VEXDREN-2710 file (C-alpha; in Angstrom, 1 decimal):
% VEXDREN-2710
k/r/px/py/pz
1/MET/-62.6/58.8/-38.1
2/ALA/-65.7/60.3/-39.9
3/GLN/-66.6/63.8/-39.0
4/LYS/-69.6/64.0/-36.7
5/ALA/-72.3/66.8/-36.9
6/ILE/-71.2/68.5/-33.7
7/TYR/-71.4/72.3/-32.9
8/PHE/-69.8/74.2/-30.1
9/ILE/-71.2/77.6/-29.0
10/PHE/-70.1/79.6/-25.9
11/GLY/-69.9/83.2/-24.6
12/GLU/-70.1/85.6/-21.7
13/ASP/-73.0/87.7/-23.1
14/ARG/-75.9/85.4/-22.1
15/PHE/-78.5/87.3/-24.1
16/ARG/-76.6/87.2/-27.4
17/LEU/-75.6/83.6/-26.7
18/ASN/-79.2/82.6/-26.4
19/CYS/-80.0/84.5/-29.6
20/GLU/-77.2/82.7/-31.5
21/LEU/-78.3/79.4/-30.0
22/THR/-81.8/79.9/-31.2
23/LYS/-80.6/80.8/-34.7
24/LEU/-78.4/77.6/-34.8
25/LYS/-81.3/75.4/-33.6
26/THR/-83.6/77.0/-36.2
27/ARG/-81.0/76.4/-39.0
28/LEU/-80.6/72.8/-38.1
29/LEU/-84.1/71.7/-37.2
30/HIS/-86.6/70.6/-39.9
31/GLU/-89.9/68.8/-39.8
32/ASN/-88.5/65.3/-39.8
33/LYS/-86.0/66.0/-37.0
34/VAL/-86.7/65.4/-33.3
35/PHE/-85.3/67.9/-30.7
36/CYS/-84.2/66.9/-27.2
37/LYS/-82.0/68.2/-24.4
38/ILE/-79.6/65.9/-22.4
39/SER/-78.6/67.0/-18.9
40/ALA/-77.7/63.8/-17.0
41/LYS/-74.7/61.4/-17.4
42/ASP/-76.9/58.2/-17.9
43/ASP/-79.0/60.0/-20.6
44/LEU/-75.8/61.1/-22.3
45/GLN/-74.4/57.6/-22.5
46/SER/-77.7/56.1/-23.8
47/GLY/-78.8/59.1/-25.9
48/LEU/-75.5/59.6/-27.8
49/PHE/-73.6/56.3/-27.6
50/GLY/-76.3/53.7/-27.1
51/LEU/-77.6/51.5/-30.0
52/SER/-81.2/52.0/-31.0
53/LEU/-83.6/50.0/-33.2
54/PHE/-85.1/53.3/-34.4
55/ALA/-82.9/55.5/-36.5
56/GLU/-84.5/58.8/-35.6
57/ASN/-83.0/62.0/-36.9
58/LYS/-82.3/64.1/-33.7
59/LEU/-80.9/67.4/-32.8
60/VAL/-79.5/67.1/-29.3
61/LEU/-78.7/70.1/-27.0
62/ILE/-76.2/69.7/-24.2
63/ASP/-75.3/72.4/-21.6
64/ILE/-71.7/71.7/-20.7
65/GLN/-72.2/73.1/-17.2
66/ASP/-74.5/70.2/-16.5
67/PHE/-71.5/67.9/-16.5
68/THR/-68.0/67.7/-14.9
69/ALA/-65.6/68.8/-17.7
70/ASP/-63.2/65.8/-17.1
71/ILE/-66.0/63.2/-17.2
72/LEU/-67.6/64.7/-20.3
73/HIS/-64.3/64.9/-22.1
74/LYS/-63.5/61.2/-21.2
75/LEU/-66.9/60.0/-22.4
76/LEU/-66.6/61.9/-25.7
77/GLU/-63.1/60.9/-26.4
78/GLU/-63.7/57.2/-25.7
79/ASN/-67.1/56.9/-27.4
80/LEU/-67.1/59.5/-30.2
81/GLU/-67.1/56.9/-33.0
82/GLN/-70.3/55.4/-31.5
83/VAL/-72.3/58.6/-32.0
84/SER/-75.0/57.9/-34.5
85/ASP/-74.8/59.5/-37.9
86/ASN/-78.5/60.5/-37.4
87/LEU/-77.6/62.9/-34.6
88/GLU/-76.6/66.5/-34.7
89/ILE/-75.3/67.8/-31.4
90/ILE/-75.0/71.3/-30.0
91/PHE/-72.7/71.8/-27.0
92/TYR/-73.1/75.2/-25.4
93/GLN/-71.8/77.1/-22.4
94/ALA/-72.8/80.4/-20.8
95/GLY/-69.8/82.2/-19.6
96/LYS/-66.1/82.2/-20.5
97/PRO/-64.8/78.7/-20.7
98/ASP/-61.4/77.7/-19.4
99/LYS/-59.4/77.3/-22.6
100/ARG/-56.8/75.3/-20.7
101/LEU/-59.2/72.4/-20.2
102/LYS/-58.9/69.3/-22.4
103/LEU/-62.7/69.3/-23.0
104/TYR/-62.5/72.8/-24.6
105/LYS/-59.7/71.9/-26.9
106/PHE/-61.3/68.6/-27.8
107/LEU/-64.7/70.2/-28.7
108/GLU/-62.9/72.8/-30.8
109/LYS/-61.1/70.0/-32.6
110/ILE/-64.2/67.8/-33.3
111/SER/-66.8/70.5/-34.0
112/LEU/-68.0/71.3/-37.5
113/GLU/-68.6/74.9/-36.3
114/THR/-67.4/76.8/-33.2
115/ILE/-69.2/80.0/-32.3
116/GLU/-67.8/82.4/-29.6
117/VAL/-70.1/85.2/-28.5
118/ALA/-67.7/87.6/-26.9
119/GLU/-69.0/90.1/-24.4
120/PHE/-68.8/93.7/-25.6
121/SER/-66.2/95.9/-23.9
122/PRO/-68.0/98.8/-22.1
123/TRP/-65.3/101.1/-23.6
124/LYS/-66.0/100.1/-27.2
125/THR/-69.2/101.9/-27.6
126/GLN/-69.2/101.8/-31.4
127/ASP/-69.3/98.0/-31.3
128/ILE/-72.3/98.1/-29.1
129/ILE/-74.1/100.7/-31.2
130/LYS/-73.4/98.7/-34.4
131/TRP/-75.0/95.6/-32.7
132/ALA/-77.9/97.7/-31.5
133/VAL/-78.5/99.0/-35.0
134/GLU/-78.7/95.4/-36.3
135/GLN/-80.9/94.3/-33.5
136/ALA/-83.4/97.1/-34.2
137/LYS/-83.4/96.1/-37.9
138/GLU/-84.0/92.5/-37.0
139/LEU/-87.0/93.5/-34.7
140/ASN/-88.2/95.9/-37.4
141/ILE/-87.9/98.8/-35.0
142/LYS/-87.2/102.4/-36.2
143/ILE/-85.0/104.5/-34.0
144/ASN/-82.9/107.6/-34.9
145/ASN/-79.2/107.8/-34.3
146/LEU/-79.3/110.2/-31.3
147/ALA/-81.9/108.0/-29.5
148/LEU/-79.8/104.9/-30.2
149/GLN/-76.6/106.5/-28.8
150/LYS/-78.5/107.6/-25.7
151/LEU/-79.9/104.1/-25.2
152/VAL/-76.4/102.6/-25.4
153/GLU/-75.1/105.3/-23.1
154/PHE/-77.7/104.3/-20.5
155/TYR/-77.3/100.6/-20.7
156/GLY/-73.7/100.1/-21.9
157/SER/-72.9/96.5/-22.7
158/ASP/-76.1/95.1/-21.2
159/THR/-77.5/93.8/-24.4
160/ALA/-80.5/92.1/-22.8
161/SER/-81.6/95.5/-21.4
162/ILE/-81.0/97.2/-24.8
163/ASN/-83.2/94.6/-26.5
164/SER/-85.9/94.9/-23.9
165/GLU/-86.0/98.7/-24.0
166/LEU/-86.2/98.7/-27.8
167/GLN/-89.3/96.6/-27.7
168/LYS/-90.8/98.7/-24.8
169/LEU/-90.1/101.9/-26.7
170/ASP/-91.6/100.5/-29.9
171/CYS/-94.8/99.7/-28.1
172/TYR/-94.9/103.2/-26.6
173/THR/-94.4/104.9/-30.0
174/GLU/-96.8/102.5/-31.7
175/GLY/-94.3/101.5/-34.4
176/LYS/-93.2/105.1/-35.1
177/GLU/-89.6/106.2/-35.1
178/ILE/-88.1/106.3/-31.5
179/LYS/-86.6/109.7/-30.7
180/LEU/-84.3/111.0/-28.1
181/ALA/-87.2/112.5/-26.1
182/ASP/-88.7/109.0/-25.8
183/ILE/-85.4/107.6/-24.4
184/GLU/-85.2/110.4/-21.8
185/LEU/-88.9/109.9/-20.8
186/LEU/-89.0/106.1/-20.5
187/CYS/-85.5/104.8/-19.9
188/GLN/-83.3/105.1/-16.8
189/ALA/-79.5/105.5/-16.7
190/GLN/-77.7/102.6/-15.0
191/ASP/-75.6/104.8/-12.7
192/ASN/-77.4/103.4/-9.7
193/LEU/-76.2/99.9/-10.6
194/PHE/-72.7/100.8/-9.4
195/ASP/-74.2/102.2/-6.2
196/LEU/-75.9/98.8/-5.7
197/VAL/-72.6/97.0/-6.3
198/ASP/-70.8/99.1/-3.7
199/LEU/-73.6/98.3/-1.1
200/LEU/-73.2/94.6/-1.8
201/LEU/-69.4/94.8/-1.4
202/LEU/-69.8/96.6/1.9
203/GLY/-72.4/94.2/3.2
204/ARG/-75.1/96.9/3.5
205/PHE/-77.9/94.6/2.4
206/LYS/-80.8/96.4/3.9
207/GLU/-79.9/99.6/2.1
208/PHE/-79.5/97.6/-1.1
209/SER/-82.9/96.2/-0.7
210/GLN/-84.5/99.6/-0.1
211/ILE/-83.0/101.0/-3.3
212/THR/-84.1/98.0/-5.4
213/GLN/-87.6/98.2/-4.0
214/LYS/-87.9/101.7/-5.6
215/LEU/-85.9/100.7/-8.7
216/PHE/-88.2/97.8/-9.5
217/LEU/-91.1/100.2/-9.9
218/TYR/-89.8/101.0/-13.4
219/GLN/-87.2/98.3/-14.1
220/ASN/-87.4/94.6/-14.5
221/PRO/-85.5/92.7/-11.7
222/LEU/-83.9/90.5/-14.3
223/GLN/-82.3/93.5/-16.0
224/VAL/-80.8/94.6/-12.7
225/LEU/-79.6/91.0/-12.1
226/ALA/-78.0/90.8/-15.5
227/GLY/-75.9/93.9/-14.8
228/LEU/-74.9/92.7/-11.3
229/GLN/-73.9/89.3/-12.6
230/THR/-71.7/90.8/-15.3
231/ILE/-69.9/93.0/-12.7
232/PHE/-69.4/90.3/-10.1
233/ARG/-68.2/87.7/-12.7
234/ASN/-65.6/90.3/-13.6
235/TYR/-64.7/90.9/-9.9
236/LEU/-64.2/87.1/-9.4
237/SER/-61.8/86.9/-12.3
238/LEU/-59.9/89.9/-11.1
239/LYS/-59.7/88.6/-7.6
240/SER/-58.3/85.3/-8.7
241/LEU/-55.5/87.2/-10.5
242/GLN/-55.1/89.6/-7.6
243/ILE/-54.5/86.6/-5.2
244/GLU/-51.6/85.6/-7.4
245/ASN/-50.0/89.0/-6.6
246/LEU/-49.8/90.0/-10.2
247/PRO/-49.2/93.7/-10.9
248/SER/-52.1/95.8/-12.1
249/ALA/-50.5/96.3/-15.5
250/GLU/-50.1/92.6/-16.1
251/ILE/-53.8/91.9/-15.0
252/ALA/-54.9/94.6/-17.5
253/ARG/-52.9/92.9/-20.2
254/LEU/-54.2/89.4/-19.4
255/THR/-57.8/90.6/-19.3
256/ALA/-57.5/93.0/-22.3
257/LYS/-59.3/95.7/-20.2
258/ASN/-58.6/99.4/-19.7
259/PRO/-55.6/99.7/-17.3
260/TRP/-57.1/102.7/-15.4
261/LYS/-60.5/100.8/-14.9
262/ILE/-58.6/97.7/-13.8
263/GLY/-56.7/99.7/-11.2
264/GLN/-60.0/101.1/-9.9
265/ASP/-61.6/97.7/-9.7
266/LEU/-58.6/96.1/-8.0
267/GLN/-58.6/98.8/-5.4
268/LYS/-62.3/98.3/-4.8
269/ILE/-62.0/94.5/-4.2
270/LYS/-58.6/94.7/-2.4
271/ASN/-60.1/93.9/1.1
272/ILE/-62.9/91.7/-0.2
273/SER/-62.4/88.0/0.1
274/PHE/-62.8/85.7/-2.9
275/ASP/-65.2/83.5/-0.9
276/PHE/-67.5/86.5/-0.3
277/LEU/-67.5/87.5/-4.0
278/LEU/-68.2/83.9/-4.9
279/LYS/-71.1/83.8/-2.4
280/ILE/-72.7/86.9/-4.0
281/ASN/-72.2/85.5/-7.5
282/GLN/-73.8/82.2/-6.6
283/MET/-76.7/84.0/-4.9
284/LEU/-77.3/86.2/-8.1
285/ASN/-77.2/83.1/-10.3
286/GLN/-79.6/81.2/-8.2
287/THR/-81.9/84.2/-8.0
288/GLU/-81.9/84.4/-11.8
289/GLU/-82.8/80.8/-12.1
290/ASP/-85.6/81.1/-9.5
291/LEU/-87.1/84.1/-11.3
292/LYS/-86.9/82.6/-14.8
293/THR/-88.4/79.2/-13.7
294/GLY/-91.3/80.9/-11.8
295/ALA/-90.1/79.5/-8.4
296/SER/-91.3/82.8/-6.8
297/PHE/-94.8/84.2/-6.6
298/ASP/-93.5/87.8/-6.2
299/PRO/-90.3/88.3/-8.2
300/ASN/-89.5/91.6/-6.5
301/LEU/-90.0/90.3/-3.0
302/HIS/-88.0/87.1/-3.8
303/PHE/-85.1/89.1/-5.1
304/ARG/-85.0/91.2/-1.9
305/PHE/-85.2/88.1/0.2
306/LYS/-82.3/86.5/-1.5
307/ILE/-80.2/89.6/-1.0
308/LEU/-81.0/89.8/2.7
309/SER/-80.2/86.1/3.0
310/LEU/-76.5/87.0/2.5
311/GLN/-76.5/88.4/6.1
312/SER/-76.7/84.8/7.5
END
């Protein structure tokens, strides 16, 4: 079977995933190639496997999460040879895929290139700093080492916020070198993020809303959402392992996370149900989609409304 022009990209760091996806699309697209996104089963069957009288060169983008994994795997496996040679296909997935699924293994096998965008560990600060240095260079932003270290200290592994703050600071300094004093003046530490997490876990939604109302005076709601999503995705994974009655040390080994931190997190979610964590996670994801698609007139008010809706 001839090799098809298929690419597979996935990762938990949504910001860096989108960056890598954009780079891959830019690399593959040229003036004689048509770009399209497929998000429905019928379109998939006709767009990839259907015969056409017009042999257009196309770059096709497919979000794996738009489909059921088993159905997508079956369609690909049974019809792969029918994929036109004029097509280049990018399969992508935000979040950590289940590597036990047949779809994941099949995509790794048939792809010309597989790109995994691993999320930075909050404890590996040097990895985050190295990335931030490269990001500043790519954006042509000058920032001294002390300022960069303080920025990473404030935002940890939240790469979307680091990127956003770099651009905000560059505007403030009018292209001059960003210094430590600029970080301390314009940026905010993320300590309150963990206070917000605790309020959600305890169901104290009105207090949560009061804090975010003040927080949003100087911070974009999407940045807060990104931090909360990362934490609650982690809690869901830990809770699923905790339900299996695995010891803390084994969970730390399986997740490759700091044992002390794992112990703290497991204790925090010990009396929290998986369904409640899932409800919070789904609400955060839906809120992100609403804010990014412009489904709300007032983003701040919409975010607070979604949080308070958890009371029902």
